[in-house]
C-alpha positions as a LaTeX table, in Angstrom:
\begin{tabular}{lrrr}
\hline
Residue & $x$ (\AA) & $y$ (\AA) & $z$ (\AA) \\
\hline
Unk1 & $-9.77$ & $-23.08$ & $-37.05$ \\
Unk2 & $-12.80$ & $-24.95$ & $-35.70$ \\
Unk3 & $-14.71$ & $-23.84$ & $-32.62$ \\
Unk4 & $-13.52$ & $-26.92$ & $-30.72$ \\
Unk5 & $-9.89$ & $-26.10$ & $-31.48$ \\
Unk6 & $-10.40$ & $-22.49$ & $-30.43$ \\
Unk7 & $-11.96$ & $-23.61$ & $-27.16$ \\
Unk8 & $-9.07$ & $-26.01$ & $-26.59$ \\
Unk9 & $-6.62$ & $-23.17$ & $-27.15$ \\
Unk10 & $-8.50$ & $-21.07$ & $-24.64$ \\
Unk11 & $-8.31$ & $-23.88$ & $-22.08$ \\
Unk12 & $-4.53$ & $-24.10$ & $-22.49$ \\
Unk13 & $-4.22$ & $-20.32$ & $-22.13$ \\
Unk14 & $-6.36$ & $-20.42$ & $-19.00$ \\
Unk15 & $-4.30$ & $-23.20$ & $-17.41$ \\
Unk16 & $-1.06$ & $-21.31$ & $-18.07$ \\
Unk17 & $-2.56$ & $-18.12$ & $-16.67$ \\
Unk18 & $-3.74$ & $-19.89$ & $-13.52$ \\
Unk19 & $-0.30$ & $-21.46$ & $-13.05$ \\
Unk20 & 1.30 & $-18.04$ & $-13.34$ \\
Unk21 & $-1.10$ & $-16.56$ & $-10.79$ \\
Unk22 & $-0.40$ & $-19.36$ & $-8.32$ \\
Unk23 & 3.34 & $-18.73$ & $-8.43$ \\
Unk24 & 3.21 & $-14.92$ & $-8.34$ \\
Unk25 & 3.16 & $-12.69$ & $-5.29$ \\
Unk26 & $-0.05$ & $-10.90$ & $-4.36$ \\
Unk27 & 0.54 & $-7.55$ & $-6.06$ \\
Unk28 & $-2.06$ & $-4.79$ & $-6.06$ \\
Unk29 & $-2.82$ & $-1.47$ & $-7.71$ \\
Unk30 & $-4.51$ & 1.13 & $-5.52$ \\
Unk31 & $-5.68$ & 4.72 & $-5.47$ \\
Unk32 & $-6.48$ & 6.31 & $-2.14$ \\
Unk33 & $-9.55$ & 8.09 & $-0.78$ \\
Unk34 & $-9.23$ & 11.86 & $-1.02$ \\
Unk35 & $-11.20$ & 14.93 & 0.10 \\
Unk36 & $-11.03$ & 18.56 & $-1.01$ \\
Unk37 & $-13.14$ & 21.71 & $-1.08$ \\
Unk38 & $-15.45$ & 22.65 & $-3.92$ \\
Unk39 & $-13.51$ & 23.90 & $-6.99$ \\
Unk40 & $-10.19$ & 22.99 & $-5.39$ \\
Unk41 & $-7.42$ & 20.68 & $-6.62$ \\
Unk42 & $-5.90$ & 17.69 & $-4.87$ \\
Unk43 & $-3.30$ & 15.12 & $-5.96$ \\
Unk44 & $-3.65$ & 11.41 & $-5.24$ \\
Unk45 & $-1.07$ & 8.69 & $-6.00$ \\
Unk46 & $-1.64$ & 5.45 & $-7.88$ \\
Unk47 & 0.52 & 2.83 & $-6.15$ \\
Unk48 & 1.74 & $-0.61$ & $-7.16$ \\
Unk49 & 2.24 & $-2.69$ & $-4.01$ \\
Unk50 & 4.39 & $-5.83$ & $-3.69$ \\
Unk51 & 5.19 & $-5.79$ & $-7.39$ \\
Unk52 & 8.13 & $-7.69$ & $-8.88$ \\
Unk53 & 10.20 & $-6.10$ & $-11.70$ \\
Unk54 & 7.54 & $-3.63$ & $-12.86$ \\
Unk55 & 8.33 & $-2.71$ & $-16.45$ \\
Unk56 & 5.21 & $-1.41$ & $-18.22$ \\
Unk57 & 1.56 & $-0.85$ & $-17.40$ \\
Unk58 & $-1.67$ & 0.73 & $-18.54$ \\
Unk59 & $-4.24$ & 1.64 & $-15.89$ \\
Unk60 & $-7.73$ & 3.03 & $-16.55$ \\
Unk61 & $-9.49$ & 5.16 & $-13.91$ \\
Unk62 & $-13.21$ & 5.93 & $-14.23$ \\
Unk63 & $-15.01$ & 8.64 & $-12.27$ \\
Unk64 & $-18.15$ & 10.78 & $-12.28$ \\
Unk65 & $-17.34$ & 13.89 & $-14.36$ \\
Unk66 & $-20.23$ & 15.79 & $-12.76$ \\
Unk67 & $-18.27$ & 15.67 & $-9.50$ \\
Unk68 & $-14.59$ & 15.56 & $-10.41$ \\
Unk69 & $-12.26$ & 16.18 & $-13.34$ \\
Unk70 & $-8.70$ & 15.01 & $-13.91$ \\
Unk71 & $-6.52$ & 18.06 & $-14.63$ \\
Unk72 & $-3.16$ & 16.33 & $-14.87$ \\
Unk73 & $-1.16$ & 13.14 & $-14.49$ \\
Unk74 & 2.52 & 13.29 & $-13.49$ \\
Unk75 & 5.20 & 10.65 & $-13.59$ \\
Unk76 & 7.50 & 9.74 & $-10.72$ \\
Unk77 & 11.17 & 8.78 & $-10.36$ \\
Unk78 & 10.01 & 5.16 & $-10.62$ \\
Unk79 & 7.56 & 5.52 & $-13.50$ \\
Unk80 & 7.38 & 7.57 & $-16.71$ \\
Unk81 & 3.79 & 8.25 & $-17.79$ \\
Unk82 & 1.73 & 9.21 & $-20.83$ \\
Unk83 & $-1.91$ & 10.02 & $-19.92$ \\
Unk84 & $-5.07$ & 10.27 & $-21.99$ \\
Unk85 & $-7.78$ & 12.30 & $-20.20$ \\
Unk86 & $-11.47$ & 12.41 & $-21.17$ \\
Unk87 & $-13.44$ & 14.46 & $-18.64$ \\
Unk88 & $-16.59$ & 14.22 & $-20.75$ \\
Unk89 & $-16.72$ & 10.44 & $-20.37$ \\
Unk90 & $-15.04$ & 10.39 & $-16.95$ \\
Unk91 & $-12.04$ & 8.26 & $-17.98$ \\
Unk92 & $-8.30$ & 8.69 & $-17.72$ \\
Unk93 & $-5.97$ & 6.09 & $-19.22$ \\
Unk94 & $-2.40$ & 6.11 & $-17.91$ \\
Unk95 & 0.32 & 4.28 & $-19.80$ \\
Unk96 & 3.61 & 4.08 & $-17.90$ \\
Unk97 & 6.95 & 2.32 & $-17.89$ \\
Unk98 & 10.25 & 1.67 & $-16.12$ \\
Unk99 & 12.42 & $-0.26$ & $-18.56$ \\
Unk100 & 15.01 & $-1.09$ & $-15.89$ \\
Unk101 & 12.42 & $-2.84$ & $-13.74$ \\
Unk102 & 11.65 & $-1.96$ & $-10.13$ \\
Unk103 & 10.23 & $-4.07$ & $-7.29$ \\
Unk104 & 8.38 & $-3.55$ & $-4.02$ \\
Unk105 & 6.01 & $-0.60$ & $-3.55$ \\
Unk106 & 6.14 & 1.56 & $-6.67$ \\
Unk107 & 4.62 & 5.01 & $-7.19$ \\
Unk108 & 3.01 & 4.45 & $-10.60$ \\
Unk109 & 1.62 & 7.98 & $-11.16$ \\
Unk110 & 0.32 & 11.10 & $-9.42$ \\
Unk111 & $-3.17$ & 12.13 & $-10.52$ \\
Unk112 & $-4.41$ & 15.68 & $-9.93$ \\
Unk113 & $-8.17$ & 16.00 & $-9.41$ \\
Unk114 & $-10.38$ & 19.10 & $-9.40$ \\
Unk115 & $-13.75$ & 19.29 & $-7.68$ \\
Unk116 & $-16.37$ & 20.51 & $-10.18$ \\
Unk117 & $-19.53$ & 19.61 & $-8.24$ \\
Unk118 & $-20.73$ & 18.52 & $-4.80$ \\
Unk119 & $-21.03$ & 14.98 & $-3.43$ \\
Unk120 & $-18.82$ & 11.98 & $-4.07$ \\
Unk121 & $-17.41$ & 10.02 & $-6.95$ \\
Unk122 & $-15.79$ & 6.58 & $-6.94$ \\
Unk123 & $-12.29$ & 6.34 & $-8.39$ \\
Unk124 & $-12.48$ & 2.92 & $-10.02$ \\
Unk125 & $-9.33$ & 1.25 & $-11.31$ \\
Unk126 & $-9.03$ & $-1.24$ & $-14.15$ \\
Unk127 & $-5.74$ & $-2.87$ & $-15.15$ \\
Unk128 & $-5.50$ & $-2.87$ & $-18.94$ \\
Unk129 & $-2.05$ & $-4.43$ & $-18.73$ \\
Unk130 & 0.72 & $-4.76$ & $-16.17$ \\
Unk131 & 3.98 & $-6.42$ & $-17.23$ \\
Unk132 & 7.43 & $-6.94$ & $-15.78$ \\
Unk133 & 10.57 & $-5.80$ & $-17.62$ \\
Unk134 & 10.57 & $-9.09$ & $-19.54$ \\
Unk135 & 7.03 & $-8.27$ & $-20.76$ \\
Unk136 & 5.46 & $-11.12$ & $-18.78$ \\
Unk137 & 2.06 & $-10.31$ & $-17.18$ \\
Unk138 & 2.00 & $-9.36$ & $-13.49$ \\
Unk139 & $-1.23$ & $-10.57$ & $-11.81$ \\
Unk140 & $-2.57$ & $-7.89$ & $-9.48$ \\
Unk141 & $-5.72$ & $-6.95$ & $-7.60$ \\
Unk142 & $-7.21$ & $-3.45$ & $-7.65$ \\
Unk143 & $-8.18$ & $-1.27$ & $-4.68$ \\
Unk144 & $-10.53$ & 1.56 & $-5.66$ \\
Unk145 & $-10.71$ & 4.99 & $-4.06$ \\
Unk146 & $-13.36$ & 7.59 & $-3.24$ \\
Unk147 & $-13.33$ & 11.31 & $-4.06$ \\
Unk148 & $-15.34$ & 13.51 & $-1.69$ \\
Unk149 & $-15.85$ & 17.23 & $-2.13$ \\
Unk150 & $-17.53$ & 20.04 & $-0.23$ \\
Unk151 & $-20.87$ & 21.63 & $-0.95$ \\
Unk152 & $-24.41$ & 20.53 & $-0.26$ \\
Unk153 & $-25.13$ & 17.02 & $-1.51$ \\
Unk154 & $-28.83$ & 16.55 & $-2.20$ \\
Unk155 & $-29.91$ & 12.89 & $-1.99$ \\
Unk156 & $-30.84$ & 11.75 & $-5.49$ \\
Unk157 & $-33.13$ & 8.84 & $-6.25$ \\
Unk158 & $-31.76$ & 6.09 & $-8.49$ \\
Unk159 & $-34.68$ & 4.17 & $-10.04$ \\
Unk160 & $-34.44$ & 0.56 & $-11.22$ \\
Unk161 & $-37.42$ & $-0.96$ & $-13.02$ \\
Unk162 & $-38.21$ & $-3.86$ & $-15.29$ \\
Unk163 & $-40.43$ & $-6.81$ & $-16.12$ \\
Unk164 & $-40.17$ & $-10.51$ & $-15.28$ \\
Unk165 & $-40.81$ & $-13.13$ & $-17.96$ \\
Unk166 & $-40.58$ & $-16.88$ & $-18.47$ \\
Unk167 & $-38.33$ & $-18.32$ & $-21.21$ \\
Unk168 & $-41.36$ & $-18.83$ & $-23.52$ \\
Unk169 & $-42.13$ & $-15.11$ & $-23.30$ \\
Unk170 & $-45.13$ & $-15.36$ & $-20.97$ \\
Unk171 & $-45.32$ & $-12.97$ & $-18.03$ \\
Unk172 & $-44.55$ & $-13.89$ & $-14.42$ \\
Unk173 & $-47.06$ & $-12.00$ & $-12.29$ \\
Unk174 & $-46.36$ & $-11.24$ & $-8.65$ \\
Unk175 & $-42.68$ & $-12.22$ & $-8.63$ \\
Unk176 & $-40.27$ & $-11.78$ & $-5.74$ \\
Unk177 & $-37.25$ & $-9.69$ & $-6.74$ \\
Unk178 & $-34.38$ & $-9.30$ & $-4.31$ \\
Unk179 & $-31.64$ & $-6.75$ & $-5.04$ \\
Unk180 & $-28.22$ & $-6.69$ & $-3.39$ \\
Unk181 & $-25.11$ & $-4.54$ & $-3.67$ \\
Unk182 & $-22.20$ & $-6.78$ & $-2.61$ \\
Unk183 & $-19.81$ & $-3.81$ & $-2.72$ \\
Unk184 & $-21.71$ & $-2.23$ & 0.19 \\
Unk185 & $-23.15$ & $-5.33$ & 1.87 \\
Unk186 & $-26.67$ & $-3.99$ & 1.34 \\
Unk187 & $-29.85$ & $-5.77$ & 0.24 \\
Unk188 & $-33.40$ & $-4.74$ & $-0.60$ \\
Unk189 & $-36.68$ & $-6.16$ & $-1.87$ \\
Unk190 & $-38.20$ & $-4.58$ & $-4.98$ \\
Unk191 & $-41.87$ & $-3.57$ & $-5.09$ \\
Unk192 & $-44.06$ & $-5.91$ & $-7.15$ \\
Unk193 & $-47.78$ & $-6.42$ & $-7.81$ \\
Unk194 & $-49.72$ & $-9.67$ & $-7.80$ \\
Unk195 & $-51.58$ & $-8.81$ & $-11.01$ \\
Unk196 & $-48.63$ & $-7.89$ & $-13.26$ \\
Unk197 & $-44.99$ & $-8.73$ & $-13.92$ \\
Unk198 & $-43.49$ & $-5.30$ & $-13.21$ \\
Unk199 & $-40.94$ & $-4.60$ & $-10.45$ \\
Unk200 & $-39.44$ & $-1.32$ & $-9.23$ \\
Unk201 & $-37.07$ & $-0.10$ & $-6.57$ \\
Unk202 & $-35.77$ & 3.36 & $-5.67$ \\
Unk203 & $-32.22$ & 3.53 & $-4.33$ \\
Unk204 & $-30.16$ & 6.55 & $-3.24$ \\
Unk205 & $-27.37$ & 7.49 & $-5.62$ \\
Unk206 & $-23.92$ & 7.49 & $-3.92$ \\
Unk207 & $-25.41$ & 6.11 & $-0.67$ \\
Unk208 & $-26.80$ & 2.81 & $-2.02$ \\
Unk209 & $-25.14$ & 2.50 & $-5.42$ \\
Unk210 & $-22.47$ & 4.23 & $-7.47$ \\
Unk211 & $-20.52$ & 4.11 & $-10.69$ \\
Unk212 & $-18.75$ & 0.80 & $-11.37$ \\
Unk213 & $-20.57$ & $-1.18$ & $-8.68$ \\
Unk214 & $-22.60$ & $-4.30$ & $-9.50$ \\
Unk215 & $-26.18$ & $-4.88$ & $-8.42$ \\
Unk216 & $-27.31$ & $-8.50$ & $-8.18$ \\
Unk217 & $-30.93$ & $-9.47$ & $-8.91$ \\
Unk218 & $-32.60$ & $-12.65$ & $-7.65$ \\
Unk219 & $-36.03$ & $-13.11$ & $-9.23$ \\
Unk220 & $-38.29$ & $-16.05$ & $-8.36$ \\
Unk221 & $-41.90$ & $-17.21$ & $-8.68$ \\
Unk222 & $-41.45$ & $-19.51$ & $-5.69$ \\
Unk223 & $-40.31$ & $-22.54$ & $-7.67$ \\
Unk224 & $-38.08$ & $-21.23$ & $-10.43$ \\
Unk225 & $-35.52$ & $-18.47$ & $-10.07$ \\
Unk226 & $-32.78$ & $-16.57$ & $-11.83$ \\
Unk227 & $-29.84$ & $-14.63$ & $-10.39$ \\
Unk228 & $-27.95$ & $-12.15$ & $-12.56$ \\
Unk229 & $-25.67$ & $-9.17$ & $-12.05$ \\
Unk230 & $-25.69$ & $-5.72$ & $-13.62$ \\
Unk231 & $-22.72$ & $-3.31$ & $-13.57$ \\
Unk232 & $-23.59$ & 0.38 & $-13.20$ \\
Unk233 & $-22.42$ & 2.52 & $-16.13$ \\
Unk234 & $-21.79$ & 6.26 & $-16.38$ \\
Unk235 & $-24.82$ & 6.66 & $-18.68$ \\
Unk236 & $-27.00$ & 5.06 & $-15.98$ \\
Unk237 & $-25.51$ & 7.35 & $-13.32$ \\
Unk238 & $-26.31$ & 10.37 & $-15.50$ \\
Unk239 & $-29.81$ & 9.00 & $-16.17$ \\
Unk240 & $-30.20$ & 8.23 & $-12.42$ \\
Unk241 & $-31.49$ & 4.74 & $-13.10$ \\
Unk242 & $-32.00$ & 1.99 & $-15.64$ \\
Unk243 & $-34.47$ & $-0.65$ & $-16.83$ \\
Unk244 & $-33.64$ & $-4.37$ & $-16.68$ \\
Unk245 & $-35.95$ & $-7.17$ & $-17.81$ \\
Unk246 & $-35.29$ & $-10.60$ & $-16.31$ \\
Unk247 & $-36.14$ & $-14.06$ & $-17.66$ \\
Unk248 & $-36.97$ & $-16.31$ & $-14.73$ \\
Unk249 & $-35.75$ & $-19.88$ & $-14.75$ \\
Unk250 & $-32.89$ & $-19.13$ & $-17.11$ \\
Unk251 & $-29.40$ & $-20.08$ & $-15.95$ \\
Unk252 & $-26.53$ & $-17.65$ & $-16.51$ \\
Unk253 & $-24.35$ & $-19.27$ & $-19.16$ \\
Unk254 & $-27.23$ & $-21.34$ & $-20.61$ \\
Unk255 & $-27.22$ & $-19.76$ & $-24.06$ \\
Unk256 & $-29.24$ & $-22.39$ & $-25.91$ \\
Unk257 & $-32.01$ & $-22.46$ & $-23.29$ \\
Unk258 & $-31.87$ & $-26.16$ & $-22.39$ \\
Unk259 & $-31.55$ & $-25.44$ & $-18.63$ \\
Unk260 & $-28.04$ & $-26.87$ & $-18.36$ \\
Unk261 & $-24.51$ & $-25.67$ & $-19.06$ \\
Unk262 & $-22.76$ & $-27.60$ & $-21.83$ \\
Unk263 & $-19.94$ & $-27.17$ & $-24.33$ \\
Unk264 & $-22.60$ & $-26.03$ & $-26.82$ \\
Unk265 & $-23.13$ & $-22.94$ & $-24.66$ \\
Unk266 & $-19.37$ & $-22.31$ & $-24.67$ \\
Unk267 & $-19.36$ & $-22.59$ & $-28.48$ \\
Unk268 & $-22.20$ & $-20.04$ & $-28.73$ \\
Unk269 & $-20.34$ & $-17.68$ & $-26.38$ \\
Unk270 & $-17.19$ & $-18.01$ & $-28.50$ \\
Unk271 & $-19.16$ & $-17.07$ & $-31.61$ \\
Unk272 & $-20.45$ & $-14.02$ & $-29.74$ \\
Unk273 & $-16.86$ & $-13.03$ & $-28.92$ \\
Unk274 & $-15.90$ & $-13.29$ & $-32.60$ \\
Unk275 & $-18.92$ & $-11.24$ & $-33.71$ \\
Unk276 & $-18.62$ & $-8.68$ & $-30.89$ \\
Unk277 & $-22.12$ & $-9.45$ & $-29.59$ \\
Unk278 & $-23.39$ & $-9.02$ & $-26.03$ \\
Unk279 & $-25.86$ & $-10.97$ & $-23.89$ \\
Unk280 & $-26.35$ & $-10.61$ & $-20.16$ \\
Unk281 & $-26.82$ & $-14.38$ & $-19.85$ \\
Unk282 & $-23.44$ & $-14.91$ & $-21.54$ \\
Unk283 & $-21.67$ & $-12.29$ & $-19.40$ \\
Unk284 & $-20.99$ & $-14.72$ & $-16.56$ \\
Unk285 & $-18.24$ & $-12.64$ & $-14.94$ \\
Unk286 & $-20.49$ & $-9.54$ & $-15.16$ \\
Unk287 & $-17.89$ & $-7.12$ & $-16.50$ \\
Unk288 & $-20.08$ & $-5.73$ & $-19.29$ \\
Unk289 & $-18.25$ & $-7.60$ & $-22.09$ \\
Unk290 & $-18.31$ & $-11.06$ & $-23.67$ \\
Unk291 & $-14.71$ & $-12.26$ & $-23.75$ \\
Unk292 & $-12.65$ & $-15.44$ & $-23.78$ \\
Unk293 & $-12.88$ & $-15.46$ & $-19.98$ \\
Unk294 & $-16.68$ & $-15.89$ & $-20.18$ \\
Unk295 & $-16.17$ & $-18.75$ & $-22.65$ \\
Unk296 & $-13.73$ & $-20.43$ & $-20.28$ \\
Unk297 & $-16.02$ & $-20.01$ & $-17.27$ \\
Unk298 & $-18.95$ & $-21.55$ & $-19.18$ \\
Unk299 & $-16.76$ & $-24.40$ & $-20.40$ \\
Unk300 & $-15.45$ & $-25.04$ & $-16.88$ \\
Unk301 & $-19.01$ & $-25.17$ & $-15.52$ \\
Unk302 & $-19.99$ & $-27.60$ & $-18.29$ \\
Unk303 & $-17.25$ & $-30.05$ & $-17.25$ \\
Unk304 & $-17.51$ & $-29.45$ & $-13.48$ \\
Unk305 & $-21.15$ & $-28.46$ & $-12.77$ \\
Unk306 & $-21.94$ & $-27.27$ & $-9.24$ \\
\hline
\end{tabular}
């Protein structure tokens, strides 16, 4: 199948998905905030709200394993579960089902957590799949939770550094680099020097940024600029920071470097999906993966530029 035909198929899939979303109720999947003492256990529910005919689902929860471990996942009268727990990586995957279908507010699973260290950890949800009892997708939003435990929490610096370049590889000395965390409504200005292209900023882990949140970077030389996002991974939490180089003047989604978004960029992104490649410029929805959704977003921008 040609790239154009594949893109056309993706467009049709996107239109059908959007139509389904528009006609569905606003369901959500949530996990609550919870607090317990150091080395104690606490159970928190995962709830499906305003769901219609829930049949099957797979939910992934990520957390900081230096703070909290998952010790068990129990089913409910409304939902039978099979969990997969990895406390080394800080991930639990819960597959569940109710073949008869159930609507309204549904108790999807009960997750038991154990405090293994001081401070806080986000409890971030990701819907792998959520279907009704006819196996049709159920669109739903996610509402993340926060795990807080006792003990002394020492503020820990989270360092972000990098270099600013132009598309031809030359350096951009003395740039302005703004950093925001939309999840917390916070913004900062990175430190830069007029005689080099380096930037740096020191944030406070858990107070300013945490696992699963996205930092947005706006770098400019005063005339050209680039804005990109970067999702915080568990490896970066454990390393208390990361390095990110930014190419100024490059547009997110512009994969061939011609300073505009066209169907050629969508074709390049599709090839990256097929090959399993990653590029921050191609990751327009900033989820850490290059998928068909990124291809569709690039294609939509190429036909309806802002």
